[in-house]
matplotlib code that plots the C-alpha trace (Angstrom):
import matplotlib.pyplot as plt

x = [-17.4, -20.8, -21.4, -21.8, -18.3, -16.8, -18.4, -16.9, -13.6, -13.7, -14.6, -11.9, -9.1, -10.2, -10.1, -6.8, -5.3, -6.7, -4.9, -1.7, -1.7, -2.5, 0.1, 3.3, 2.3, 1.1, 4.9, 5.9, 2.8, 2.5, 0.8, -2.0, -2.9, -3.4, -7.3, -8.0, -6.0, -8.2, -11.6, -10.3, -9.6, -12.9, -14.5, -12.9, -14.0, -17.6, -17.7, -16.2, -18.9, -21.9, -20.4, -20.1, -23.0, -25.5, -28.2, -28.1, -31.0, -31.2, -30.1, -32.6, -31.1, -31.7, -33.6, -36.4, -36.5, -37.1, -39.7, -41.5, -42.0, -43.3, -46.3]
y = [-6.4, -6.2, -5.2, -8.8, -9.6, -6.5, -7.6, -11.1, -9.6, -7.3, -10.0, -12.4, -9.9, -9.2, -12.7, -13.6, -10.0, -11.4, -14.6, -13.2, -10.8, -13.8, -15.8, -13.2, -12.4, -15.6, -16.4, -12.8, -12.3, -13.5, -16.8, -15.0, -12.5, -14.9, -15.6, -12.0, -11.8, -14.2, -12.7, -9.4, -10.7, -12.5, -9.4, -7.6, -10.6, -10.1, -6.8, -7.0, -9.3, -7.1, -4.0, -6.0, -7.6, -5.1, -3.9, -0.5, 1.6, 4.2, 7.3, 10.2, 13.6, 16.8, 18.4, 15.7, 15.9, 19.9, 19.3, 17.0, 19.4, 22.0, 20.0]
z = [-29.7, -28.0, -24.6, -23.4, -24.4, -22.6, -19.5, -19.5, -20.5, -17.7, -15.4, -16.5, -16.6, -12.8, -12.0, -13.4, -11.8, -8.6, -9.1, -9.8, -6.8, -4.5, -6.2, -5.9, -2.1, -0.6, 0.2, 1.3, 3.9, 7.5, 7.8, 9.7, 6.9, 4.2, 5.3, 5.3, 1.9, 0.3, 1.7, 0.3, -3.1, -3.3, -2.4, -5.2, -7.5, -6.6, -6.9, -10.4, -11.0, -9.9, -11.7, -15.0, -15.1, -13.1, -15.6, -17.2, -16.7, -19.7, -18.2, -18.5, -19.5, -17.4, -20.0, -19.7, -15.8, -16.5, -18.8, -16.7, -13.9, -16.3, -17.0]

ax = plt.figure().add_subplot(projection="3d")
ax.plot(x, y, z, "-o")
ax.set_aspect("equal")
plt.show()
C-alpha cells in the first residue's frame, strides 16, 4: 500500500474508533457531560486528520547540518 492509502486508513480507523467510543459511552455518562465529550472526540478526529495528511518535509541528517557549518 502506498502512503496515501495508509493516511486514509489511519483517518478512517480513528473516525470509527471515536464513533464506537461515543456509542458505548453516551448512555452511561451524565447529560451535562455529553457536549464536552462530543467536542473532545471531534478534536481527536481533527487532530488525526491533520497528522495523517500533513506534508512530510524531507528530514535532513545531522551530517548535512555539520557539513553546512564548515563551509
